[in-house]
N, CA, C and O atoms as CSV, one atom per row, in Angstrom:
chain,resi,resn,atom,element,x,y,z
A,1,MET,N,N,0.850,-1.089,0.009
A,1,MET,CA,C,0.031,0.029,0.023
A,1,MET,C,C,0.898,1.184,0.024
A,1,MET,O,O,1.966,1.204,0.636
A,2,LYS,N,N,0.397,2.248,-0.729
A,2,LYS,CA,C,1.323,3.408,-0.837
A,2,LYS,C,C,0.329,4.602,-0.780
A,2,LYS,O,O,-0.791,4.580,-1.289
A,3,ILE,N,N,0.884,5.674,-0.083
A,3,ILE,CA,C,0.236,6.915,-0.041
A,3,ILE,C,C,0.835,7.889,-1.081
A,3,ILE,O,O,2.055,8.050,-1.097
A,4,ASN,N,N,0.107,8.487,-1.874
A,4,ASN,CA,C,0.561,9.374,-2.893
A,4,ASN,C,C,0.635,10.829,-2.500
A,4,ASN,O,O,0.166,11.742,-3.180
A,5,LEU,N,N,1.268,10.974,-1.337
A,5,LEU,CA,C,1.278,12.234,-0.673
A,5,LEU,C,C,2.116,13.312,-1.497
A,5,LEU,O,O,1.663,14.443,-1.672
A,6,LYS,N,N,3.250,12.951,-1.954
A,6,LYS,CA,C,4.069,13.913,-2.643
A,6,LYS,C,C,3.476,14.287,-3.953
A,6,LYS,O,O,3.677,15.420,-4.390
A,7,TYR,N,N,2.735,13.395,-4.644
A,7,TYR,CA,C,2.045,13.722,-5.961
A,7,TYR,C,C,0.926,14.842,-5.558
A,7,TYR,O,O,0.868,15.891,-6.200
A,8,TRP,N,N,0.099,14.597,-4.544
A,8,TRP,CA,C,-1.021,15.420,-4.378
A,8,TRP,C,C,-0.523,16.780,-3.775
A,8,TRP,O,O,-1.052,17.850,-4.076
A,9,ARG,N,N,0.532,16.668,-2.903
A,9,ARG,CA,C,1.050,17.954,-2.330
A,9,ARG,C,C,1.628,18.813,-3.502
A,9,ARG,O,O,1.364,20.015,-3.527
A,10,GLN,N,N,2.356,18.285,-4.409
A,10,GLN,CA,C,2.884,19.041,-5.560
A,10,GLN,C,C,1.777,19.512,-6.434
A,10,GLN,O,O,1.792,20.636,-6.935
A,11,ARG,N,N,0.842,18.675,-6.614
A,11,ARG,CA,C,-0.314,19.089,-7.617
A,11,ARG,C,C,-1.075,20.193,-7.063
A,11,ARG,O,O,-1.644,21.007,-7.790
A,12,LYS,N,N,-1.103,20.249,-5.681
A,12,LYS,CA,C,-1.761,21.395,-5.110
A,12,LYS,C,C,-0.898,22.552,-4.743
A,12,LYS,O,O,-1.285,23.451,-3.995
A,13,ALA,N,N,0.265,22.505,-5.282
A,13,ALA,CA,C,1.330,23.636,-5.169
A,13,ALA,C,C,1.603,23.896,-3.685
A,13,ALA,O,O,1.679,25.058,-3.287
A,14,MET,N,N,1.741,22.952,-2.923
A,14,MET,CA,C,2.042,23.113,-1.474
A,14,MET,C,C,3.404,22.649,-1.061
A,14,MET,O,O,3.815,21.576,-1.503
A,15,THR,N,N,4.100,23.331,-0.294
A,15,THR,CA,C,5.313,22.941,0.265
A,15,THR,C,C,5.085,21.968,1.408
A,15,THR,O,O,3.943,21.727,1.798
A,16,ILE,N,N,6.150,21.412,1.943
A,16,ILE,CA,C,5.935,20.511,3.146
A,16,ILE,C,C,5.469,21.451,4.320
A,16,ILE,O,O,4.606,21.122,5.133
A,17,ARG,N,N,6.113,22.621,4.323
A,17,ARG,CA,C,5.760,23.529,5.510
A,17,ARG,C,C,4.282,23.929,5.374
A,17,ARG,O,O,3.575,24.066,6.373
A,18,ASP,N,N,3.815,24.118,4.103
A,18,ASP,CA,C,2.284,24.445,3.940
A,18,ASP,C,C,1.456,23.327,4.516
A,18,ASP,O,O,0.525,23.547,5.290
A,19,LEU,N,N,1.815,22.119,4.122
A,19,LEU,CA,C,1.045,20.917,4.552
A,19,LEU,C,C,1.158,20.767,6.044
A,19,LEU,O,O,0.197,20.351,6.691
A,20,VAL,N,N,2.266,21.080,6.598
A,20,VAL,CA,C,2.483,20.958,8.069
A,20,VAL,C,C,1.479,21.851,8.801
A,20,VAL,O,O,0.777,21.451,9.730
A,21,GLN,N,N,1.469,23.095,8.306
A,21,GLN,CA,C,0.641,24.073,8.924
A,21,GLN,C,C,-0.896,23.871,8.738
A,21,GLN,O,O,-1.675,24.178,9.640
A,22,THR,N,N,-1.288,23.387,7.633
A,22,THR,CA,C,-2.617,23.072,7.227
A,22,THR,C,C,-3.155,21.807,7.946
A,22,THR,O,O,-4.270,21.800,8.468
A,23,SER,N,N,-2.374,20.803,7.954
A,23,SER,CA,C,-2.807,19.410,8.484
A,23,SER,C,C,-2.513,19.256,9.933
A,23,SER,O,O,-3.164,18.457,10.607
A,24,LYS,N,N,-1.557,19.986,10.449
A,24,LYS,CA,C,-1.035,19.772,11.846
A,24,LYS,C,C,-0.435,18.412,12.030
A,24,LYS,O,O,-0.496,17.807,13.101
A,25,VAL,N,N,0.175,17.930,10.898
A,25,VAL,CA,C,1.000,16.719,10.901
A,25,VAL,C,C,2.449,17.117,10.921
A,25,VAL,O,O,2.798,18.066,10.218
A,26,SER,N,N,3.316,16.485,11.655
A,26,SER,CA,C,4.601,16.901,11.679
A,26,SER,C,C,5.462,16.736,10.346
A,26,SER,O,O,5.272,15.766,9.612
A,27,SER,N,N,6.355,17.651,10.073
A,27,SER,CA,C,7.208,17.507,8.886
A,27,SER,C,C,7.987,16.214,8.861
A,27,SER,O,O,8.248,15.706,7.770
A,28,GLN,N,N,8.399,15.611,10.051
A,28,GLN,CA,C,8.963,14.322,9.942
A,28,GLN,C,C,8.060,13.198,9.401
A,28,GLN,O,O,8.438,12.333,8.611
A,29,THR,N,N,6.863,13.308,9.900
A,29,THR,CA,C,5.866,12.256,9.444
A,29,THR,C,C,5.694,12.395,7.958
A,29,THR,O,O,5.700,11.413,7.215
A,30,ILE,N,N,5.544,13.601,7.544
A,30,ILE,CA,C,5.343,13.871,5.955
A,30,ILE,C,C,6.563,13.337,5.222
A,30,ILE,O,O,6.394,12.698,4.183
A,31,VAL,N,N,7.778,13.559,5.698
A,31,VAL,CA,C,9.042,13.245,5.095
A,31,VAL,C,C,9.007,11.655,5.081
A,31,VAL,O,O,9.343,11.035,4.072
A,32,ASN,N,N,8.590,11.031,6.228
A,32,ASN,CA,C,8.666,9.650,6.319
A,32,ASN,C,C,7.676,8.911,5.364
A,32,ASN,O,O,7.944,7.804,4.896
A,33,ILE,N,N,6.582,9.545,5.114
A,33,ILE,CA,C,5.683,9.044,4.156
A,33,ILE,C,C,6.184,9.308,2.670
A,33,ILE,O,O,6.149,8.398,1.842
A,34,GLU,N,N,6.607,10.460,2.386
A,34,GLU,CA,C,7.100,10.755,1.002
A,34,GLU,C,C,8.330,9.987,0.577
A,34,GLU,O,O,8.377,9.363,-0.483
A,35,LYS,N,N,9.358,10.057,1.474
A,35,LYS,CA,C,10.666,9.628,0.951
A,35,LYS,C,C,10.820,8.204,1.325
A,35,LYS,O,O,11.408,7.461,0.539
A,36,TYR,N,N,10.340,7.732,2.475
A,36,TYR,CA,C,10.560,6.398,2.874
A,36,TYR,C,C,9.340,5.442,2.801
A,36,TYR,O,O,9.408,4.294,3.239
A,37,GLY,N,N,8.205,5.964,2.225
A,37,GLY,CA,C,7.086,5.044,2.033
A,37,GLY,C,C,6.407,4.510,3.261
A,37,GLY,O,O,5.695,3.508,3.195
A,38,ARG,N,N,6.618,5.162,4.379
A,38,ARG,CA,C,6.037,4.751,5.588
A,38,ARG,C,C,4.571,4.899,5.554
A,38,ARG,O,O,4.047,5.829,4.941
A,39,MET,N,N,3.859,3.966,6.227
A,39,MET,CA,C,2.336,4.069,6.256
A,39,MET,C,C,1.935,4.635,7.592
A,39,MET,O,O,2.187,4.063,8.652
A,40,PRO,N,N,1.249,5.877,7.488
A,40,PRO,CA,C,0.790,6.558,8.680
A,40,PRO,C,C,-0.448,5.897,9.275
A,40,PRO,O,O,-1.040,4.990,8.690
A,41,GLN,N,N,-0.804,6.363,10.407
A,41,GLN,CA,C,-1.968,5.844,11.067
A,41,GLN,C,C,-3.220,6.469,10.287
A,41,GLN,O,O,-3.101,7.496,9.618
A,42,PRO,N,N,-4.408,5.787,10.418
A,42,PRO,CA,C,-5.466,6.184,9.699
A,42,PRO,C,C,-5.973,7.624,9.936
A,42,PRO,O,O,-6.515,8.252,9.027
A,43,ALA,N,N,-5.785,8.148,11.197
A,43,ALA,CA,C,-6.091,9.534,11.568
A,43,ALA,C,C,-5.177,10.577,10.796
A,43,ALA,O,O,-5.606,11.666,10.414
A,44,VAL,N,N,-3.964,10.170,10.617
A,44,VAL,CA,C,-3.134,10.934,9.973
A,44,VAL,C,C,-3.369,11.083,8.355
A,44,VAL,O,O,-3.200,12.122,7.716
A,45,ILE,N,N,-3.761,9.918,7.875
A,45,ILE,CA,C,-4.194,9.867,6.506
A,45,ILE,C,C,-5.397,10.852,6.324
A,45,ILE,O,O,-5.425,11.635,5.374
A,46,LYS,N,N,-6.359,10.791,7.233
A,46,LYS,CA,C,-7.616,11.594,7.116
A,46,LYS,C,C,-7.136,13.135,7.266
A,46,LYS,O,O,-7.571,14.006,6.513
A,47,LYS,N,N,-6.247,13.390,8.251
A,47,LYS,CA,C,-5.810,14.864,8.375
A,47,LYS,C,C,-5.125,15.420,6.976
A,47,LYS,O,O,-5.331,16.548,6.529
A,48,LEU,N,N,-4.329,14.488,6.408
A,48,LEU,CA,C,-3.650,14.901,5.202
A,48,LEU,C,C,-4.558,15.039,4.039
A,48,LEU,O,O,-4.416,15.966,3.242
A,49,ALA,N,N,-5.489,14.144,3.917
A,49,ALA,CA,C,-6.463,14.226,2.817
A,49,ALA,C,C,-7.295,15.406,2.943
A,49,ALA,O,O,-7.523,16.065,1.928
A,50,THR,N,N,-7.823,15.789,4.173
A,50,THR,CA,C,-8.476,16.958,4.388
A,50,THR,C,C,-7.691,18.185,4.025
A,50,THR,O,O,-8.168,19.026,3.263
A,51,ALA,N,N,-6.442,18.310,4.580
A,51,ALA,CA,C,-5.684,19.464,4.286
A,51,ALA,C,C,-5.398,19.594,2.802
A,51,ALA,O,O,-5.279,20.730,2.343
A,52,LEU,N,N,-5.276,18.537,2.005
A,52,LEU,CA,C,-5.100,18.631,0.600
A,52,LEU,C,C,-6.372,18.821,-0.189
A,52,LEU,O,O,-6.355,19.049,-1.399
A,53,GLY,N,N,-7.438,18.724,0.503
A,53,GLY,CA,C,-8.693,18.865,-0.261
A,53,GLY,C,C,-9.016,17.717,-1.247
A,53,GLY,O,O,-9.581,17.929,-2.320
A,54,VAL,N,N,-8.602,16.401,-0.800
A,54,VAL,CA,C,-8.732,15.316,-1.653
A,54,VAL,C,C,-9.484,14.193,-0.847
A,54,VAL,O,O,-9.547,14.286,0.379
A,55,ARG,N,N,-10.010,13.217,-1.459
A,55,ARG,CA,C,-10.610,12.128,-0.714
A,55,ARG,C,C,-9.554,11.176,-0.344
A,55,ARG,O,O,-8.517,11.116,-1.004
A,56,ILE,N,N,-9.771,10.415,0.700
A,56,ILE,CA,C,-8.847,9.379,1.103
A,56,ILE,C,C,-8.551,8.407,0.028
A,56,ILE,O,O,-7.415,7.947,-0.090
A,57,GLU,N,N,-9.501,8.078,-0.747
A,57,GLU,CA,C,-9.330,7.148,-1.832
A,57,GLU,C,C,-8.339,7.709,-2.898
A,57,GLU,O,O,-7.653,6.950,-3.583
A,58,ASP,N,N,-8.291,9.020,-3.009
A,58,ASP,CA,C,-7.422,9.668,-4.036
A,58,ASP,C,C,-6.020,9.585,-3.417
A,58,ASP,O,O,-5.067,9.345,-4.159
A,59,LEU,N,N,-5.835,9.771,-2.079
A,59,LEU,CA,C,-4.508,9.741,-1.509
A,59,LEU,C,C,-3.890,8.351,-1.501
A,59,LEU,O,O,-2.669,8.238,-1.618
A,60,ILE,N,N,-4.629,7.354,-1.375
A,60,ILE,CA,C,-4.167,5.960,-1.311
A,60,ILE,C,C,-4.211,5.374,-2.823
A,60,ILE,O,O,-5.212,5.529,-3.522
A,61,GLN,N,N,-3.129,4.733,-3.250
A,61,GLN,CA,C,-3.124,4.207,-4.470
A,61,GLN,C,C,-4.267,3.340,-4.854
A,61,GLN,O,O,-4.595,2.451,-4.068
A,62,GLU,N,N,-4.883,3.485,-5.919
A,62,GLU,CA,C,-6.114,2.784,-6.305
A,62,GLU,C,C,-6.076,1.342,-6.051
A,62,GLU,O,O,-7.060,0.817,-5.531
A,63,ASN,N,N,-5.067,0.657,-6.354
A,63,ASN,CA,C,-5.007,-0.774,-6.149
A,63,ASN,C,C,-4.835,-1.141,-4.652
A,63,ASN,O,O,-4.839,-2.321,-4.301
A,64,ASP,N,N,-4.694,-0.179,-3.823
A,64,ASP,CA,C,-4.463,-0.384,-2.425
A,64,ASP,C,C,-5.533,0.135,-1.496
A,64,ASP,O,O,-5.297,0.494,-0.342
A,65,LEU,N,N,-6.754,0.155,-2.078
A,65,LEU,CA,C,-7.909,0.568,-1.302
A,65,LEU,C,C,-8.524,-0.417,-0.364
A,65,LEU,O,O,-9.420,-0.045,0.394
A,66,VAL,N,N,-8.102,-1.643,-0.366
A,66,VAL,CA,C,-8.647,-2.698,0.385
A,66,VAL,C,C,-8.772,-2.273,1.886
A,66,VAL,O,O,-9.870,-2.209,2.439
A,67,ALA,N,N,-7.593,-1.988,2.518
A,67,ALA,CA,C,-7.733,-1.512,3.886
A,67,ALA,C,C,-6.472,-0.733,4.391
A,67,ALA,O,O,-5.372,-0.941,3.878
A,68,VAL,N,N,-6.620,0.012,5.231
A,68,VAL,CA,C,-5.542,0.782,5.907
A,68,VAL,C,C,-5.527,0.296,7.402
A,68,VAL,O,O,-6.382,0.684,8.199
A,69,GLU,N,N,-4.531,-0.558,7.742
A,69,GLU,CA,C,-4.397,-0.962,9.147
A,69,GLU,C,C,-5.734,-1.674,9.565
A,69,GLU,O,O,-6.177,-1.484,10.698
A,70,GLY,N,N,-6.357,-2.454,8.710
A,70,GLY,CA,C,-7.484,-3.104,9.170
A,70,GLY,C,C,-8.776,-2.338,8.964
A,70,GLY,O,O,-9.839,-2.870,9.287
A,71,LYS,N,N,-8.746,-1.113,8.444
A,71,LYS,CA,C,-9.995,-0.312,8.220
A,71,LYS,C,C,-10.164,0.072,6.759
A,71,LYS,O,O,-9.182,0.397,6.092
A,72,THR,N,N,-11.351,0.043,6.266
A,72,THR,CA,C,-11.551,0.439,4.917
A,72,THR,C,C,-11.426,1.894,4.835
A,72,THR,O,O,-11.543,2.594,5.840
A,73,SER,N,N,-11.197,2.362,3.701
A,73,SER,CA,C,-11.126,3.933,3.425
A,73,SER,C,C,-12.413,4.578,3.889
A,73,SER,O,O,-12.367,5.688,4.418
A,74,GLU,N,N,-13.551,3.943,3.719
A,74,GLU,CA,C,-14.763,4.483,4.021
A,74,GLU,C,C,-14.851,4.643,5.601
A,74,GLU,O,O,-15.277,5.684,6.103
A,75,ASN,N,N,-14.445,3.605,6.325
A,75,ASN,CA,C,-14.404,3.670,7.759
A,75,ASN,C,C,-13.502,4.809,8.304
A,75,ASN,O,O,-13.792,5.440,9.320
A,76,ILE,N,N,-12.383,5.031,7.560
A,76,ILE,CA,C,-11.433,6.122,7.993
A,76,ILE,C,C,-12.153,7.474,7.793
A,76,ILE,O,O,-12.107,8.331,8.676
A,77,MET,N,N,-12.802,7.662,6.660
A,77,MET,CA,C,-13.478,8.890,6.373
A,77,MET,C,C,-14.529,9.114,7.423
A,77,MET,O,O,-14.655,10.248,7.886
A,78,SER,N,N,-15.256,8.181,7.819
A,78,SER,CA,C,-16.377,8.342,8.694
A,78,SER,C,C,-16.039,8.224,10.150
A,78,SER,O,O,-16.860,8.462,11.035
A,79,GLY,N,N,-14.799,7.846,10.371
A,79,GLY,CA,C,-14.281,7.661,11.766
A,79,GLY,C,C,-14.757,6.343,12.531
A,79,GLY,O,O,-14.563,6.114,13.725
A,80,GLN,N,N,-15.367,5.582,11.687
A,80,GLN,CA,C,-15.798,4.309,12.221
A,80,GLN,C,C,-14.628,3.412,12.598
A,80,GLN,O,O,-13.551,3.630,12.043
A,81,GLU,N,N,-14.728,2.440,13.470
A,81,GLU,CA,C,-13.751,1.615,14.022
A,81,GLU,C,C,-14.026,0.100,13.540
A,81,GLU,O,O,-13.496,-0.829,14.149
A,82,GLN,N,N,-14.818,-0.112,12.497
A,82,GLN,CA,C,-15.249,-1.515,12.064
A,82,GLN,C,C,-13.989,-2.137,11.566
A,82,GLN,O,O,-13.128,-1.480,10.980
A,83,ASP,N,N,-13.891,-3.454,11.817
A,83,ASP,CA,C,-12.927,-4.254,11.300
A,83,ASP,C,C,-13.209,-4.584,9.847
A,83,ASP,O,O,-14.371,-4.809,9.507
A,84,ASN,N,N,-12.166,-4.628,8.924
A,84,ASN,CA,C,-12.364,-4.983,7.452
A,84,ASN,C,C,-12.231,-6.457,7.455
A,84,ASN,O,O,-11.213,-6.961,7.928
A,85,PRO,N,N,-13.198,-7.203,6.955
A,85,PRO,CA,C,-13.105,-8.529,6.881
A,85,PRO,C,C,-11.983,-9.083,5.780
A,85,PRO,O,O,-11.488,-10.209,5.836
A,86,LEU,N,N,-11.713,-8.202,4.891
A,86,LEU,CA,C,-10.654,-8.652,3.896
A,86,LEU,C,C,-9.279,-8.489,4.307
A,86,LEU,O,O,-8.351,-8.941,3.638
A,87,ALA,N,N,-9.102,-7.776,5.522
A,87,ALA,CA,C,-7.756,-7.386,5.980
A,87,ALA,C,C,-7.419,-8.402,7.124
A,87,ALA,O,O,-7.407,-8.059,8.306
A,88,ALA,N,N,-7.152,-9.642,6.708
A,88,ALA,CA,C,-6.792,-10.606,7.758
A,88,ALA,C,C,-5.520,-11.259,7.541
A,88,ALA,O,O,-5.106,-12.089,8.351
């Protein structure tokens, strides 16, 4: 699974500093996602998507929409804590 953070950040003409200020996510976390491919917690994905003005589904690569740490993208967006039966 991969987060397309750098693509969307650049497409929205935002610097890392802009995204830090808008999302309240640390610059280190953003660098870890963009440079090292680290998978953030669902709450962080939601903050980043909101700050970028994109859907969570847009931020997560299309072929990776099955689950984020056991939660579907719809559950992340709604804040629900349901388990995803496909993520076992």
